[in-house]
N, C-alpha and C positions, 0 to 999 in steps of 0.2 A: 853716077850714071846707072850702074846696075841696080842700085837701090830704087831709083826712079822707075826703071823698067819693071821691077818686081812689084812696086806699089801699083802701077797701072794694071798689071796682070791680076793682082789680088782684088783690086776694085772691080775688074771685069767679071771675075768669078762671083763676087758679091752681088753685082748687078744682075747677073744671070740667075742667081738664086732668088732674088727679090722678084724678078720678072716671072719666073716659074710659079712662085706663090700667087702672084696676081692672076696669071693665066689659069691657074688651077680652078678658079671659081667658074669658069666658062663650061667645062665639061660636066661639072657637078650640077650646075643650074640646068643645063641641057637634059641631063638624066632625070632630074626631078620633074621637069615638064613632060618629057617623053613617057615617063612612068605614069604620070597622072592621066595621060591620053591613051594608056594601055598599049604603048609601043616601047617597051624597054630596050635599051641599047645593049650590045654585047661588048662594047669597047671601053665604056666610061670607067668601070671599076679598075681595069688593068692600067689604063692611061693615067688616071688620077693617082693610083698607087705608085706608078713609076715616076710621075712628076714630084710627088711628095718625097720620095727617096732621093731623087736628084737634087731637090732644093736643100735637103738636109746635108748631103755630101758636099755640095758646092758652098753651103753656108759656113763650113768649118773655118775658112779663112777669116770671115768676119768675126766669128766667135773668138778666135784666137787673138785677133787684132784688138777687140774691145775688152778683153779680159774676162769673157764670159765662160771660158772653159773651167771645168772643175779643178780646183787647186787646194792643196792642204797647206795652209799658211801659218798655223799656230807655232810650230817649232821654229820655223824660219824667221818669223817675226820676233820671237823672243831672242833670237841670236843676234839680231841687229841688221842694219841696212847693207853692210858689206857682204854678210853671209847670204842675205836675200838676193843680192845682185848675182852672186855666183850660183846660187840655187836656180834662179831664173835662167841664167845662161845655160846651165846643164840641162834644165828641163826643156828649153827650146831646142837644144842640140838633139836630145833624145826624140823630141817631137819631129824634128826635121828628118832624122834617120828612119823613124817609124813611117812617116808619110812617104818618104822616098821608096822604102821597101814595099809599102802598100801600093804605090803607083806602079812600080815595076811588076810586082806579082799579079796584081789585078789586071793589068794590061795584057799579060800573058794569058790569063784566064779568059778574058774577053775575046782575044784573038783565037783561042782554041774553040770557044763556043761559036764564033763566026765561021771558022773552017768546018766545023762539024755540022753546022746548020741547025743548032738547037733552037727550039721554039718554046713558048710558054706552056703549051698544052691546054690552054683555055679555049673558049670559043673564039676569042680574038686571035689567038695563036701568033702572037708577036715574036719576031726573032729576038732571042734573049740578049744578044750582044748590044742591042740598042739601049735598053734600060741599064744594062751592066756597065755602059760607058761612064755612068755616074761615079763608079768606084775609082777608076784611075784618075778621072778629072777632079774628083773631090780630094784624092790623095795629093795630086799635083797642086791644088789650091792651098792645101794645108802646108805642104812643103815650101811653097813659094813664100807664104806669110812667115813661117818659122825662120826661113833663111833671111828674109828681109829684116826681121827683128834681130837676128844674130849679127848681121852686117852693121846695122845701126847701133847695136848694143843698147837697145832701148826696149823695155818690157812694160806692158800695160799693168796698171793697178788692177786688183781684183774688184769686180763689181760687187756691191753689197746691197742687200735688201731683197 
């Protein structure tokens, strides 16, 4: 039951990341057209940067799920499948702990910036807490996927190529 809930949450974060990447083309195209008409925008650079960062943070769960995260496998593979299984278990536990700490600490950072009213300082002058939400949400997505793998005791193979 909990594994199913975690799977749905991880897939939602992955879908959000993919949607952000798809949406990212719109402001970039708008800016290209507006610049060619000699009416540059003040918001496209900031918004597209924030969207790219959000997509990267939210895409962590998918990368972990598919085995696309950086892993050093030579020594573990030489030791055999049993050692590899325990190494994967330890790695996913450390990943979960890191992601949980990242979620907690970055959420505090975002809340502090919200309370203090910090803005980007650019012409767009966006409140910084909005793009910074990608940090705790990305940490949460990574923690959810790592926890799901730990509960299932199933770890993806490393992608090659």
